[in-house]
MIFI-181324 format. One line per field, with one value per atom (N, C-alpha, C, CB): atom name; x, y, z; residue in three letters. Coordinates in steps of 0.05 Angstrom, whole numbers, plus 5000, padded with zeros to 4 digits. Glycine has a CB too. Layout:
// MIFI-181324
atom	(CA;...)
xx	(X;...)
yy	(Y;...)
zz	(Z;...)
res	(Ala;...)
//
This chain:
// MIFI-181324
atom	(N;CA;C;CB;N;CA;C;CB;N;CA;C;CB;N;CA;C;CB;N;CA;C;CB;N;CA;C;CB;N;CA;C;CB;N;CA;C;CB;N;CA;C;CB;N;CA;C;CB;N;CA;C;CB;N;CA;C;CB;N;CA;C;CB;N;CA;C;CB;N;CA;C;CB;N;CA;C;CB;N;CA;C;CB;N;CA;C;CB;N;CA;C;CB;N;CA;C;CB;N;CA;C;CB;N;CA;C;CB;N;CA;C;CB;N;CA;C;CB;N;CA;C;CB;N;CA;C;CB;N;CA;C;CB;N;CA;C;CB;N;CA;C;CB;N;CA;C;CB;N;CA;C;CB;N;CA;C;CB;N;CA;C;CB;N;CA;C;CB;N;CA;C;CB;N;CA;C;CB;N;CA;C;CB;N;CA;C;CB;N;CA;C;CB;N;CA;C;CB;N;CA;C;CB;N;CA;C;CB;N;CA;C;CB;N;CA;C;CB;N;CA;C;CB;N;CA;C;CB;N;CA;C;CB;N;CA;C;CB;N;CA;C;CB;N;CA;C;CB;N;CA;C;CB;N;CA;C;CB;N;CA;C;CB;N;CA;C;CB;N;CA;C;CB;N;CA;C;CB;N;CA;C;CB;N;CA;C;CB;N;CA;C;CB;N;CA;C;CB;N;CA;C;CB;N;CA;C;CB;N;CA;C;CB;N;CA;C;CB;N;CA;C;CB;N;CA;C;CB;N;CA;C;CB;N;CA;C;CB;N;CA;C;CB;N;CA;C;CB;N;CA;C;CB;N;CA;C;CB;N;CA;C;CB;N;CA;C;CB;N;CA;C;CB;N;CA;C;CB;N;CA;C;CB;N;CA;C;CB;N;CA;C;CB;N;CA;C;CB;N;CA;C;CB;N;CA;C;CB;N;CA;C;CB;N;CA;C;CB;N;CA;C;CB;N;CA;C;CB;N;CA;C;CB;N;CA;C;CB;N;CA;C;CB;N;CA;C;CB;N;CA;C;CB;N;CA;C;CB;N;CA;C;CB;N;CA;C;CB;N;CA;C;CB;N;CA;C;CB;N;CA;C;CB;N;CA;C;CB;N;CA;C;CB;N;CA;C;CB;N;CA;C;CB;N;CA;C;CB;N;CA;C;CB;N;CA;C;CB;N;CA;C;CB;N;CA;C;CB;N;CA;C;CB;N;CA;C;CB;N;CA;C;CB;N;CA;C;CB;N;CA;C;CB;N;CA;C;CB;N;CA;C;CB;N;CA;C;CB;N;CA;C;CB;N;CA;C;CB;N;CA;C;CB;N;CA;C;CB;N;CA;C;CB;N;CA;C;CB;N;CA;C;CB;N;CA;C;CB;N;CA;C;CB;N;CA;C;CB;N;CA;C;CB;N;CA;C;CB;N;CA;C;CB;N;CA;C;CB;N;CA;C;CB;N;CA;C;CB;N;CA;C;CB;N;CA;C;CB;N;CA;C;CB;N;CA;C;CB;N;CA;C;CB;N;CA;C;CB;N;CA;C;CB;N;CA;C;CB;N;CA;C;CB;N;CA;C;CB;N;CA;C;CB;N;CA;C;CB;N;CA;C;CB;N;CA;C;CB;N;CA;C;CB;N;CA;C;CB;N;CA;C;CB;N;CA;C;CB;N;CA;C;CB;N;CA;C;CB;N;CA;C;CB;N;CA;C;CB;N;CA;C;CB;N;CA;C;CB;N;CA;C;CB;N;CA;C;CB;N;CA;C;CB;N;CA;C;CB;N;CA;C;CB;N;CA;C;CB;N;CA;C;CB;N;CA;C;CB;N;CA;C;CB;N;CA;C;CB;N;CA;C;CB;N;CA;C;CB;N;CA;C;CB;N;CA;C;CB;N;CA;C;CB;N;CA;C;CB;N;CA;C;CB;N;CA;C;CB;N;CA;C;CB;N;CA;C;CB;N;CA;C;CB;N;CA;C;CB;N;CA;C;CB;N;CA;C;CB;N;CA;C;CB;N;CA;C;CB;N;CA;C;CB;N;CA;C;CB;N;CA;C;CB;N;CA;C;CB)
xx	(4758;4756;4767;4783;4756;4756;4785;4723;4796;4814;4815;4826;4796;4791;4796;4771;4785;4783;4816;4746;4825;4857;4876;4870;4867;4889;4883;4886;4860;4855;4867;4826;4865;4880;4902;4876;4921;4948;4959;4957;4945;4958;4956;4942;4927;4922;4958;4897;4966;4986;5008;4982;5012;5033;5046;5054;5043;5053;5042;5051;5051;5040;5028;5057;4997;4991;5008;4960;5013;5036;5018;5069;5017;4999;5022;4988;5026;5039;5038;5035;5009;5005;4984;4989;4985;4964;4950;4972;4960;4955;4929;4985;4927;4908;4878;4916;4859;4829;4818;4804;4812;4828;4850;4822;4865;4894;4900;4905;4935;4943;4953;4966;4950;4967;4974;4948;4996;5012;5002;5067;5008;5013;5028;5001;5053;5085;5093;5113;5121;5139;5160;5162;5143;5151;5185;5139;5192;5229;5235;5245;5223;5230;5228;5227;5208;5192;5213;5165;5225;5242;5261;5244;5276;5304;5303;5306;5281;5268;5269;5222;5256;5258;5287;5244;5298;5334;5351;5352;5338;5358;5355;5356;5323;5318;5334;5282;5333;5348;5373;5347;5387;5422;5423;5439;5404;5406;5400;5399;5383;5379;5398;5367;5417;5428;5467;5419;5455;5493;5486;5503;5459;5448;5446;5419;5451;5451;5472;5443;5474;5494;5500;5501;5515;5521;5546;5527;5528;5541;5557;5525;5584;5592;5604;5608;5600;5608;5634;5585;5654;5678;5682;5694;5699;5707;5737;5709;5736;5766;5764;5770;5783;5794;5809;5808;5808;5811;5817;5785;5830;5837;5842;5867;5832;5836;5862;5833;5876;5915;5914;5944;5910;5908;5927;5883;5950;5970;5959;5995;5973;5959;5961;5958;5991;5993;5975;6003;5969;5950;5933;5945;5920;5888;5882;5874;5910;5917;5904;5962;5929;5928;5892;5952;5890;5856;5829;5846;5841;5813;5822;5803;5855;5858;5830;5893;5830;5825;5795;5841;5788;5752;5748;5738;5758;5750;5753;5763;5778;5769;5750;5779;5747;5723;5690;5726;5691;5665;5662;5662;5691;5688;5685;5717;5693;5680;5653;5693;5632;5605;5598;5604;5625;5602;5606;5593;5595;5587;5615;5565;5625;5645;5641;5658;5644;5646;5667;5644;5664;5686;5681;5694;5697;5699;5716;5710;5724;5747;5741;5754;5752;5759;5774;5771;5750;5777;5787;5766;5803;5815;5826;5830;5825;5833;5809;5861;5829;5826;5810;5859;5820;5818;5783;5829;5765;5739;5743;5728;5741;5739;5749;5758;5752;5767;5749;5805;5725;5710;5715;5686;5720;5724;5743;5742;5764;5783;5773;5799;5759;5746;5723;5734;5712;5697;5706;5682;5730;5747;5763;5760;5768;5775;5754;5786;5731;5707;5698;5684;5702;5702;5716;5712;5748;5754;5759;5780;5747;5736;5713;5724;5690;5668;5685;5658;5696;5703;5714;5724;5734;5750;5734;5765;5715;5697;5669;5689;5665;5641;5635;5645;5658;5655;5640;5688;5650;5643;5617;5672;5612;5594;5580;5609;5561;5538;5548;5514;5531;5532;5507;5530;5506;5482;5475;5479;5494;5478;5496;5483;5484;5496;5517;5476;5533;5564;5546;5590;5549;5536;5557;5512;5552;5566;5556;5567;5575;5564;5594;5547;5577;5597;5624;5609;5652;5679;5679;5707;5663;5673;5654;5665;5665;5643;5651;5637;5611;5620;5601;5615;5608;5592;5595;5594;5572;5573;5563;5555;5581;5585;5579;5609;5558;5548;5551;5524;5555;5570;5548;5583;5556;5540;5539;5540;5509;5510;5506;5487;5504;5509;5535;5490;5551;5575;5600;5583;5609;5636;5657;5652;5667;5688;5721;5683;5749;5757;5773;5761;5789;5801;5834;5791;5847;5874;5897;5875;5908;5936;5960;5943;5965;6001;6024;6013;6030;6045;6077;6038;6094;6118;6130;6124;6117;6139;6166;6123;6190;6200;6208;6211;6213;6212;6225;6236;6214;6233;6256;6193;6257;6282;6315;6270;6301;6322;6349;6308;6369;6389;6417;6412;6419;6428;6458;6418;6469;6512;6521;6533;6539;6555;6579;6560;6584;6615;6634;6623;6658;6680;6700;6688;6714;6731;6757;6736;6758;6782;6806;6772;6823;6842;6863;6854;6858;6875;6851;6876;6822;6814;6817;6796;6812;6823;6816;6804;6829;6821;6806;6853;6791;6772;6796;6742;6784;6807;6807;6800;6796;6787;6811;6764;6819;6828;6865;6810;6863;6888;6906;6875;6879;6895;6896;6880;6895;6901;6916;6882;6947;6966;6964;6985;6944;6941;6926;6974;6932;6925;6887;6944;6875;6846;6829;6852;6809;6787;6775;6769;6774;6751;6725;6762)
yy	(6266;6267;6228;6300;6219;6189;6187;6175;6164;6166;6167;6151;6167;6170;6195;6165;6211;6245;6250;6267;6241;6252;6241;6242;6210;6204;6228;6168;6235;6251;6277;6254;6292;6306;6308;6309;6288;6285;6276;6272;6267;6263;6288;6239;6306;6336;6356;6355;6349;6366;6351;6369;6323;6306;6302;6321;6302;6287;6257;6305;6246;6225;6228;6207;6207;6210;6192;6204;6199;6184;6180;6206;6162;6154;6162;6113;6181;6183;6166;6205;6176;6153;6133;6173;6112;6089;6084;6065;6082;6069;6094;6065;6124;6139;6121;6172;6137;6133;6162;6113;6168;6161;6164;6161;6149;6145;6172;6107;6188;6216;6201;6234;6225;6228;6258;6216;6247;6284;6274;6289;6298;6304;6311;6317;6293;6308;6277;6328;6292;6270;6250;6290;6231;6202;6202;6170;6205;6210;6229;6226;6256;6266;6264;6280;6248;6238;6216;6223;6207;6179;6187;6154;6216;6232;6237;6265;6246;6267;6241;6285;6216;6200;6195;6175;6186;6176;6202;6167;6227;6246;6247;6275;6238;6235;6212;6226;6189;6171;6176;6148;6190;6193;6207;6215;6228;6240;6231;6259;6209;6191;6180;6174;6173;6148;6161;6121;6185;6205;6211;6247;6219;6230;6204;6242;6181;6157;6141;6145;6142;6141;6109;6161;6084;6062;6058;6056;6035;6023;6004;6013;6000;5972;5959;5970;5935;5929;5912;5915;5930;5917;5898;5936;5883;5857;5858;5831;5858;5849;5828;5861;5815;5786;5782;5771;5774;5769;5738;5778;5735;5705;5709;5691;5688;5697;5708;5670;5703;5700;5732;5664;5750;5764;5780;5773;5792;5811;5837;5811;5857;5876;5896;5886;5899;5908;5911;5889;5880;5880;5884;5858;5887;5894;5925;5881;5940;5965;5974;5969;5957;5966;5963;5948;5937;5936;5951;5911;5956;5980;6005;5985;6016;6040;6032;6042;6013;6014;6012;5993;5996;6001;6030;5982;6045;6068;6088;6075;6081;6089;6090;6088;6067;6058;6068;6024;6069;6077;6109;6070;6120;6151;6154;6169;6133;6143;6138;6134;6127;6113;6090;6112;6069;6045;6029;6035;6008;5982;5966;5958;5961;5934;5915;5933;5892;5865;5854;5850;5856;5834;5812;5836;5795;5765;5754;5755;5739;5721;5692;5721;5684;5662;5641;5668;5622;5602;5574;5590;5569;5545;5521;5551;5495;5477;5475;5489;5466;5467;5496;5466;5516;5543;5544;5569;5532;5525;5531;5492;5521;5513;5543;5484;5555;5575;5610;5568;5611;5617;5652;5599;5648;5665;5689;5646;5683;5689;5704;5672;5694;5708;5735;5688;5724;5753;5769;5754;5779;5783;5809;5754;5788;5815;5823;5809;5814;5835;5858;5820;5852;5867;5891;5853;5876;5908;5927;5913;5908;5928;5941;5907;5931;5946;5977;5927;5971;5995;6009;5991;6000;6021;6040;6009;6021;6042;6048;6024;6047;6062;6085;6065;6105;6139;6144;6157;6125;6133;6113;6131;6085;6061;6059;6030;6038;6030;6003;6037;5978;5952;5954;5928;5943;5935;5915;5940;5894;5862;5850;5835;5845;5833;5799;5835;5799;5781;5761;5777;5737;5714;5691;5719;5673;5649;5637;5630;5632;5623;5607;5650;5583;5563;5561;5572;5572;5572;5595;5564;5614;5640;5662;5651;5683;5698;5718;5693;5731;5757;5780;5755;5796;5827;5846;5841;5862;5887;5909;5883;5934;5956;5976;5955;5993;6014;6042;6009;6064;6084;6105;6100;6120;6125;6158;6113;6160;6192;6209;6200;6206;6232;6237;6236;6216;6210;6232;6164;6244;6264;6245;6311;6230;6225;6255;6206;6242;6257;6241;6269;6261;6253;6254;6266;6222;6221;6236;6194;6256;6265;6255;6297;6255;6254;6283;6231;6276;6305;6299;6312;6316;6307;6317;6306;6343;6363;6353;6374;6363;6354;6361;6350;6349;6360;6388;6336;6394;6429;6419;6471;6404;6400;6389;6373;6394;6379;6408;6354;6406;6435;6421;6449;6439;6437;6438;6446;6421;6415;6429;6374;6447;6460;6446;6497;6428;6418;6435;6395;6432;6440;6436;6436;6448;6432;6425;6449;6401;6386;6393;6346;6399;6407;6387;6414;6369;6344;6340;6302;6354;6345;6352;6345;6344;6354;6379;6343;6391;6424;6419;6449;6448;6455;6463;6492;6468;6484;6506;6490;6534;6549;6558;6545;6542;6537;6535;6501;6519;6504;6541;6467;6548;6573;6600;6582;6602;6624;6617;6635;6604;6589;6579;6601;6563;6545;6569;6529;6587;6605;6601;6652;6586;6582;6609;6571;6610;6633;6629;6637;6643;6631;6649;6630)
zz	(8201;8171;8156;8160;8137;8136;8115;8122;8130;8108;8077;8112;8066;8043;8023;8045;8043;8035;8051;8056;8067;8072;8051;8103;8042;8021;7996;8009;7984;7961;7966;7953;7995;8002;8002;8013;8009;8002;7979;8018;7959;7929;7908;7914;7923;7912;7908;7943;7936;7951;7942;7984;7920;7906;7933;7879;7964;7984;7993;8004;8013;8025;8053;8025;8048;8082;8091;8095;8127;8145;8173;8150;8173;8205;8224;8212;8244;8265;8292;8269;8295;8327;8318;8362;8314;8308;8327;8301;8352;8374;8379;8397;8379;8388;8373;8377;8392;8376;8373;8396;8345;8326;8314;8316;8299;8300;8275;8291;8282;8281;8254;8306;8236;8208;8202;8181;8190;8175;8141;8178;8126;8094;8098;8074;8089;8077;8069;8106;8054;8037;8057;8013;8053;8069;8071;8049;8056;8058;8080;8026;8076;8095;8124;8090;8128;8148;8167;8134;8147;8154;8157;8137;8149;8153;8183;8134;8184;8215;8237;8210;8233;8254;8260;8249;8237;8243;8255;8208;8242;8265;8294;8259;8293;8330;8346;8336;8322;8337;8339;8330;8331;8332;8360;8304;8359;8389;8399;8398;8407;8426;8437;8419;8418;8424;8431;8392;8424;8433;8461;8412;8474;8494;8520;8482;8510;8523;8537;8509;8566;8567;8573;8581;8572;8572;8596;8543;8618;8641;8638;8658;8641;8639;8660;8619;8671;8694;8684;8713;8700;8707;8728;8712;8714;8732;8750;8711;8771;8798;8802;8830;8793;8807;8827;8793;8850;8879;8884;8895;8907;8913;8945;8894;8952;8987;8998;9006;8990;8998;8983;8976;8978;8961;8975;8952;8974;8983;8983;8967;9013;9005;8983;9023;8979;8940;8927;8920;8923;8896;8907;8877;8931;8932;8932;8959;8941;8951;8907;8968;8894;8869;8857;8852;8860;8849;8856;8855;8885;8894;8886;8929;8877;8860;8838;8843;8823;8796;8791;8782;8819;8825;8833;8854;8843;8848;8824;8870;8804;8783;8763;8778;8762;8745;8757;8744;8782;8791;8785;8821;8789;8792;8761;8808;8734;8708;8700;8688;8735;8722;8724;8699;8721;8721;8729;8704;8739;8758;8765;8740;8785;8795;8801;8811;8790;8799;8812;8781;8843;8855;8856;8878;8847;8848;8870;8823;8894;8900;8890;8931;8880;8870;8884;8852;8894;8908;8893;8942;8897;8888;8898;8879;8888;8914;8934;8930;8947;8978;8988;8993;8980;8991;8999;8965;8992;8987;9023;8969;9039;9062;9080;9065;9071;9083;9070;9071;9071;9060;9069;9065;9099;9123;9103;9154;9088;9080;9062;9076;9038;9019;9022;9009;9051;9063;9071;9080;9084;9096;9070;9106;9053;9026;9023;8996;9008;9006;9026;9004;9056;9078;9072;9099;9070;9070;9042;9087;9021;8987;8995;8954;9011;9027;9032;9061;9053;9076;9056;9105;9035;9017;9004;8996;8988;8965;8981;8929;9003;9020;9014;9045;9008;9006;8980;9006;8960;8932;8920;8913;8934;8919;8943;8907;8934;8940;8941;8923;8955;8945;8926;8969;8900;8889;8888;8870;8891;8897;8925;8864;8946;8959;8953;8975;8971;8968;8966;8995;8951;8948;8937;8930;8938;8925;8902;8941;8876;8855;8842;8836;8854;8849;8874;8819;8849;8866;8872;8853;8871;8869;8900;8831;8900;8916;8913;8942;8900;8884;8898;8847;8893;8895;8881;8914;8882;8858;8869;8832;8868;8873;8847;8884;8850;8839;8851;8837;8821;8830;8852;8801;8880;8887;8882;8910;8878;8860;8879;8837;8907;8920;8934;8939;8921;8940;8916;8945;8926;8896;8905;8900;8884;8884;8884;8860;8900;8900;8883;8920;8860;8845;8853;8824;8858;8858;8835;8858;8860;8840;8850;8838;8835;8840;8838;8813;8853;8864;8859;8902;8842;8830;8838;8809;8859;8876;8889;8902;8896;8910;8933;8903;8947;8986;8987;9013;9004;9007;9043;9019;9042;9058;9038;9083;9012;9005;8995;8978;9006;8998;8970;9039;8949;8940;8946;8930;8937;8950;8930;8949;8934;8908;8914;8906;8886;8891;8885;8878;8899;8895;8874;8912;8856;8833;8844;8804;8832;8845;8817;8851;8841;8829;8802;8854;8816;8799;8766;8826;8770;8747;8721;8748;8703;8667;8676;8631;8651;8646;8618;8642;8627;8587;8569;8582;8547;8527;8540;8494;8551;8555;8572;8560;8588;8617;8604;8634;8585;8576;8558;8546;8540;8527;8546;8499;8569;8588;8605;8601;8588;8601;8627;8600;8636;8658;8678;8669;8673;8701;8690;8703;8715;8730;8731;8762;8736;8737;8754;8718;8782;8800;8798;8831)
res	(Met;Met;Met;Met;Thr;Thr;Thr;Thr;Pro;Pro;Pro;Pro;Arg;Arg;Arg;Arg;Glu;Glu;Glu;Glu;Ala;Ala;Ala;Ala;Ile;Ile;Ile;Ile;Val;Val;Val;Val;Ile;Ile;Ile;Ile;Ala;Ala;Ala;Ala;Gln;Gln;Gln;Gln;Ser;Ser;Ser;Ser;Lys;Lys;Lys;Lys;Ser;Ser;Ser;Ser;Arg;Arg;Arg;Arg;Asp;Asp;Asp;Asp;Leu;Leu;Leu;Leu;Ile;Ile;Ile;Ile;Glu;Glu;Glu;Glu;Val;Val;Val;Val;Val;Val;Val;Val;Pro;Pro;Pro;Pro;Asn;Asn;Asn;Asn;Ala;Ala;Ala;Ala;Asn;Asn;Asn;Asn;Pro;Pro;Pro;Pro;Pro;Pro;Pro;Pro;Val;Val;Val;Val;Cys;Cys;Cys;Cys;Lys;Lys;Lys;Lys;Val;Val;Val;Val;Met;Met;Met;Met;Asp;Asp;Asp;Asp;Phe;Phe;Phe;Phe;Gly;Gly;Gly;Gly;Lys;Lys;Lys;Lys;Tyr;Tyr;Tyr;Tyr;Lys;Lys;Lys;Lys;Tyr;Tyr;Tyr;Tyr;Glu;Glu;Glu;Glu;Leu;Leu;Leu;Leu;Gln;Gln;Gln;Gln;Lys;Lys;Lys;Lys;Lys;Lys;Lys;Lys;Glu;Glu;Glu;Glu;Lys;Lys;Lys;Lys;Ile;Ile;Ile;Ile;Gln;Gln;Gln;Gln;Lys;Lys;Lys;Lys;Lys;Lys;Lys;Lys;His;His;His;His;Gln;Gln;Gln;Gln;His;His;His;His;Val;Val;Val;Val;Thr;Thr;Thr;Thr;Leu;Leu;Leu;Leu;Val;Val;Val;Val;Lys;Lys;Lys;Lys;Glu;Glu;Glu;Glu;Leu;Leu;Leu;Leu;Arg;Arg;Arg;Arg;Phe;Phe;Phe;Phe;His;His;His;His;Pro;Pro;Pro;Pro;Asn;Asn;Asn;Asn;Thr;Thr;Thr;Thr;Asp;Asp;Asp;Asp;Val;Val;Val;Val;His;His;His;His;Asp;Asp;Asp;Asp;Phe;Phe;Phe;Phe;Glu;Glu;Glu;Glu;Phe;Phe;Phe;Phe;Lys;Lys;Lys;Lys;Ala;Ala;Ala;Ala;Lys;Lys;Lys;Lys;His;His;His;His;Ala;Ala;Ala;Ala;Leu;Leu;Leu;Leu;Gln;Gln;Gln;Gln;Phe;Phe;Phe;Phe;Leu;Leu;Leu;Leu;Ala;Ala;Ala;Ala;Asp;Asp;Asp;Asp;Gly;Gly;Gly;Gly;His;His;His;His;Lys;Lys;Lys;Lys;Val;Val;Val;Val;Lys;Lys;Lys;Lys;Ala;Ala;Ala;Ala;Thr;Thr;Thr;Thr;Val;Val;Val;Val;Ile;Ile;Ile;Ile;Phe;Phe;Phe;Phe;Lys;Lys;Lys;Lys;Gly;Gly;Gly;Gly;Arg;Arg;Arg;Arg;Glu;Glu;Glu;Glu;Ile;Ile;Ile;Ile;Thr;Thr;Thr;Thr;Tyr;Tyr;Tyr;Tyr;Lys;Lys;Lys;Lys;Glu;Glu;Glu;Glu;Lys;Lys;Lys;Lys;Gly;Gly;Gly;Gly;Glu;Glu;Glu;Glu;Asp;Asp;Asp;Asp;Val;Val;Val;Val;Leu;Leu;Leu;Leu;Asn;Asn;Asn;Asn;Arg;Arg;Arg;Arg;Leu;Leu;Leu;Leu;Ile;Ile;Ile;Ile;Glu;Glu;Glu;Glu;Arg;Arg;Arg;Arg;Leu;Leu;Leu;Leu;Ser;Ser;Ser;Ser;Ala;Ala;Ala;Ala;Val;Val;Val;Val;Ala;Ala;Ala;Ala;Lys;Lys;Lys;Lys;Ile;Ile;Ile;Ile;Asp;Asp;Asp;Asp;Gln;Gln;Gln;Gln;Pro;Pro;Pro;Pro;Ala;Ala;Ala;Ala;His;His;His;His;Met;Met;Met;Met;Glu;Glu;Glu;Glu;Gly;Gly;Gly;Gly;Arg;Arg;Arg;Arg;Ala;Ala;Ala;Ala;Leu;Leu;Leu;Leu;Ile;Ile;Ile;Ile;Ile;Ile;Ile;Ile;Phe;Phe;Phe;Phe;Phe;Phe;Phe;Phe;Ala;Ala;Ala;Ala;Pro;Pro;Pro;Pro;Asp;Asp;Asp;Asp;Lys;Lys;Lys;Lys;Ala;Ala;Ala;Ala;Ala;Ala;Ala;Ala;Lys;Lys;Lys;Lys;Pro;Pro;Pro;Pro;Lys;Lys;Lys;Lys;Pro;Pro;Pro;Pro;Glu;Glu;Glu;Glu;Thr;Thr;Thr;Thr;Lys;Lys;Lys;Lys;Thr;Thr;Thr;Thr;Thr;Thr;Thr;Thr;Ser;Ser;Ser;Ser;Lys;Lys;Lys;Lys;Pro;Pro;Pro;Pro;Lys;Lys;Lys;Lys;Asn;Asn;Asn;Asn;Ile;Ile;Ile;Ile;Gln;Gln;Gln;Gln;Lys;Lys;Lys;Lys;Val;Val;Val;Val;Glu;Glu;Glu;Glu;His;His;His;His;Ala;Ala;Ala;Ala;Lys;Lys;Lys;Lys;Asp;Asp;Asp;Asp;Glu;Glu;Glu;Glu;Asn;Asn;Asn;Asn;Ala;Ala;Ala;Ala;Pro;Pro;Pro;Pro;Arg;Arg;Arg;Arg;Ser;Ser;Ser;Ser;Ala;Ala;Ala;Ala;Glu;Glu;Glu;Glu;Asp;Asp;Asp;Asp;Val;Val;Val;Val;Gln;Gln;Gln;Gln;Thr;Thr;Thr;Thr;Asn;Asn;Asn;Asn;Gly;Gly;Gly;Gly;Val;Val;Val;Val;Arg;Arg;Arg;Arg;Lys;Lys;Lys;Lys;Ser;Ser;Ser;Ser)
//
């Protein structure tokens, strides 16, 4: 129908003529209340935002001489970030003359690659950017990360030791009231 006829029909029903799909040939229009149409669009956008997943890039910074404990601590953080679905950017920063020992930085990244290989894949290979060696990891959808649980149970080989009462220890009020005779 022609646009003029559609406008007349919309006005007779005291509604608006809304163009829904302008790129179609011919354009698709609806006869409805414009306020209601805007509200429905806002609802759809809100639902889409709700179901949208935002991936963040978390950065870990190392040095060529990063110690074992520090490395393990940061690797655990990387595992947690990957388990949460974030990407991880590992950076080895070279200060001063450390830049001449790039192989030490590559060793640190190779250890990290080995450590994260079960739950991550390399998104971008290692490359130099100025005085930093950088690599990106993305969570591997195929691999299921094992959550690390902390155990607080006591070892089974520890036994309780009963302490014998000391004869010279101070007596309680109950002991004093029973004329100094201790109950065993």
